[in-house]
Residue, then its C-alpha position, 0 to 999 in steps of 0.5 A: m499499499k502506498v503512503q498516499d493511499r494510507i493517508e487518504e484512509v486516515s480520518a481528518e482528526y488524525v491528519v490534524l493531530p500531528s501538527l499540534k504542539p505537545k501541550e496542545r496535544e495533551v490538552f486536546e487528548q484530556v478534552k477528547a477523553y471527556l468528550e467521548q464519555y459525556g458528549n460535551i464540555g463547558n469551560q468550567q469542566a475543562q478548567e477542572l479537567t486540565e487544571l488551567s486558568a479560565a482564559t487558557v482553556r478558552r484559548y485552547l478550546s477556540f483553537f480546537v474549533e478553529v482547526g476543526l477538532l471541536t464544534s461549539s454551541g451557545s454563547t459566552k458563559g453557556k458555550l459548550y464544546s463537542l467533537v466534530p462528527h467523523r466524516d465517513 
């Protein structure tokens, strides 16, 4: 199997993850594990999970939305984040 063929088989999530910095990857993996169990996460839960400040968590979550790993719904204090559904 050619490398290009293998790359095309990999989901978009795994194509993006290698481009994350180590701390971004660490935070995303923590958030992802939570989301796989509970479905969505707010800023407060993410703060408790990662032990990071509100502003730092907000920046990470916004970044993950920007690169297509998460989606967000709601606004300001009620904003919730969830995993982007896999494209088959």
